[in-house]
C-alpha positions in Angstrom: 0.0 0.0 0.0 2.2 2.9 -1.3 0.9 6.2 -2.6 3.9 6.4 -4.9 2.4 3.5 -6.8 -0.5 5.6 -7.9 -0.6 7.1 -11.3 -0.6 10.9 -11.6 -3.8 12.6 -12.8 -4.6 16.1 -14.2 -6.6 18.6 -12.1 -10.3 18.8 -13.0 -11.3 22.0 -14.8 -14.7 23.4 -13.8 -14.7 25.7 -16.8 -14.6 22.8 -19.2 -17.6 21.0 -17.6 -20.9 23.0 -17.8 -22.7 20.1 -15.9 -20.4 20.7 -12.9 -21.2 24.5 -13.0 -24.9 23.7 -13.1 -24.6 21.4 -10.1 -22.5 24.0 -8.2 -25.3 26.5 -8.9 -27.7 24.2 -7.2 -25.4 23.9 -4.3 -25.5 27.7 -3.9 -29.3 27.6 -3.9 -29.1 24.9 -1.1 -27.0 27.3 1.0 -29.5 30.1 0.5 -32.3 27.8 1.6 -30.3 27.0 4.7 -29.6 30.6 5.5 -33.3 31.6 5.0 -34.4 28.8 7.3 -32.1 30.2 10.0 -29.7 27.3 10.2 -26.0 28.0 11.0 -23.1 25.7 10.3 -21.1 25.0 13.4 -17.6 23.8 12.7 -16.2 20.9 14.8 -12.6 19.7 14.3 -11.9 16.0 14.6 -8.5 14.2 14.0 -8.1 14.2 10.2 -10.4 17.0 9.2 -13.2 19.3 10.2 -16.7 17.9 9.9 -19.3 20.7 10.1 -22.6 20.0 11.8 -25.1 18.7 9.3 -28.1 20.9 8.4 -31.5 19.5 7.4 -32.6 20.6 4.0 -35.6 18.3 3.8 -36.8 14.9 4.9 -33.7 12.7 5.0 -31.5 15.4 3.2 -28.4 16.7 4.7 -25.2 18.7 4.1 -21.9 17.5 5.4 -18.7 19.6 4.9 -15.3 18.1 5.4 -11.8 19.6 5.2 -9.3 17.1 3.8 -5.5 17.3 4.0 -3.7 18.5 0.9 -2.4 15.7 -1.3 -3.4 12.1 -1.6 -6.3 11.1 0.6 -8.5 8.1 1.2 -12.0 9.5 0.6 -15.7 8.3 0.4 -19.1 9.8 0.1 -20.9 10.2 3.5 -24.3 10.7 1.8 -26.5 9.2 -0.9 -25.7 11.9 -3.4 -28.0 12.7 -6.4 -24.9 12.7 -8.7 -22.0 10.5 -7.7 -19.5 11.5 -10.4 -16.1 12.3 -9.0 -15.8 15.7 -10.6 -19.2 16.7 -9.1 -18.6 15.5 -5.5 -14.9 16.6 -5.6 -14.8 19.6 -8.1 -11.4 20.8 -6.9 -9.7 17.3 -7.0 -6.2 17.2 -8.4 -6.4 13.7 -9.8 -8.8 11.0 -10.9 -10.2 8.7 -8.2 -8.8 5.2 -7.9 -10.5 2.2 -6.4 -8.6 -0.9 -5.2 -9.6 -4.3 -6.5 -6.2 -6.2 -6.2 -4.9 -3.3 -8.3 -5.7 0.4 -8.7 -8.5 1.1 -11.1 -9.4 4.7 -12.3 -13.0 5.5 -11.8 -15.3 8.4 -12.6 -18.1 7.7 -10.2 -18.0 7.4 -6.4 -19.9 4.3 -5.2 -21.7 4.4 -1.8 -19.8 2.4 0.8 -16.5 2.3 -1.1 -13.3 4.2 -0.5 -11.0 5.8 -3.0 -7.6 7.4 -3.4 -7.9 11.0 -4.6 -5.7 14.1 -4.6 -7.5 16.7 -2.5 -6.9 20.3 -1.5 -6.9 21.8 2.0 -10.4 23.3 1.6 -13.9 22.2 2.6 -15.8 19.8 0.4 -19.6 19.9 1.0 -21.6 16.8 0.3 -25.4 17.1 -0.4 -27.7 14.2 -0.3 -29.7 11.7 1.8 -28.5 10.8 5.2 -26.9 7.3 5.5 -27.6 5.9 9.0 -26.5 2.4 8.0 -24.3 0.9 5.4 -23.7 -2.6 4.1 -20.4 -2.9 2.3 -19.4 -5.9 0.2 -15.8 -6.9 0.7 -13.7 -9.6 -1.1 -10.8 -11.8 0.2 -7.7 -9.6 0.5 -7.3 -5.9 0.9 -10.3 -3.6 0.4 -10.9 0.2 0.7 -14.2 0.7 2.5 -16.1 4.0 2.8 -18.3 5.6 5.4 -21.8 6.6 6.4 -23.1 10.0 7.7 -22.0 9.4 11.3 -18.8 8.1 12.9 -18.8 4.4 13.8 -16.4 2.6 16.1 -14.5 -0.2 14.2 -15.3 -2.4 17.2 -19.0 -1.9 16.4 -18.8 -3.1 12.8 -20.8 -6.2 12.1 -18.9 -8.9 10.1 -20.9 -11.3 7.8 -19.7 -14.0 8.1 -18.3 -13.5 11.5 -14.5 -13.0 12.2 -13.5 -12.2 8.6 -11.6 -9.1 9.5 -7.9 -9.9 9.4 -6.2 -6.5 10.1 -6.7 -3.2 11.7 -8.5 -0.5 9.7 -5.8 1.8 8.1 -6.6 5.5 7.4 -4.2 7.9 5.7 -3.0 11.4 6.5 0.4 11.8 4.8 1.1 8.3 6.1 -0.9 5.3 7.2 -2.3 5.1 10.8 -4.5 2.6 12.6 -8.1 3.9 12.9 -10.4 3.3 15.8 -13.4 5.1 14.2 -14.8 5.2 10.7 -15.3 8.9 10.0 -17.7 10.4 7.5 -16.1 11.2 4.2 -13.0 9.1 4.8 -11.8 5.8 3.3 -10.0 2.9 5.1 -7.9 -0.1 4.0 -8.9 -3.4 5.7 -7.8 -7.0 5.0 -10.5 -9.7 5.1 -10.1 -13.5 5.1 -12.9 -14.3 2.7 -15.7 -12.6 0.8 -18.4 -11.1 2.9 -20.0 -7.9 4.2 -19.2 -5.3 6.7 -22.2 -3.5 8.3 -21.9 0.1 9.7 -24.7 1.3 11.9 -25.2 4.8 13.3 -26.5 3.4 16.6 -22.9 2.9 17.6 -22.5 6.7 17.5 -24.1 6.7 21.0 -21.0 5.2 22.3 -19.0 8.2 21.1 -21.0 10.7 23.2 
């Protein structure tokens, strides 16, 4: 697991993608709706990045803003977004997104529950979509990059199907690998499993964090 093994990518240009500009305009409208409703974003720093308090935009809808480190990051989508394309969710990304399936694969869409390598900048990225209170993630024998849900989850609270398939700690990345004790919204994590199965993340475990 070496970042140096990743291929370089070219920064995404917003000017060359009118669909991105259209989607960004909708984001501005979302912010105006939030302001008119009297909601205020409250920043809260936590380990790798700042996750701002989510604001309800409608039944089941939310906004989650995350500040990543500059450079290569392990990322995921913490919401069910209306448009999962990489250049829409991460308009300022400095590379393509890469999944890991025994080898690195360039992708243009962020799948829910999966984690990806991506070059990020040190500025907030806001995700808009439906809240994810639970997540069932398919994993295959070997190394996997898993994603997140809309709330932090202790790794000790993750349900394994079948049981006892996890064969390593969960590794996050912040200019170097570290052992994670919590799956944080918007982040990605490497984990080794003994056989094909599923990992289930449940927001009920967030109670243990309070």
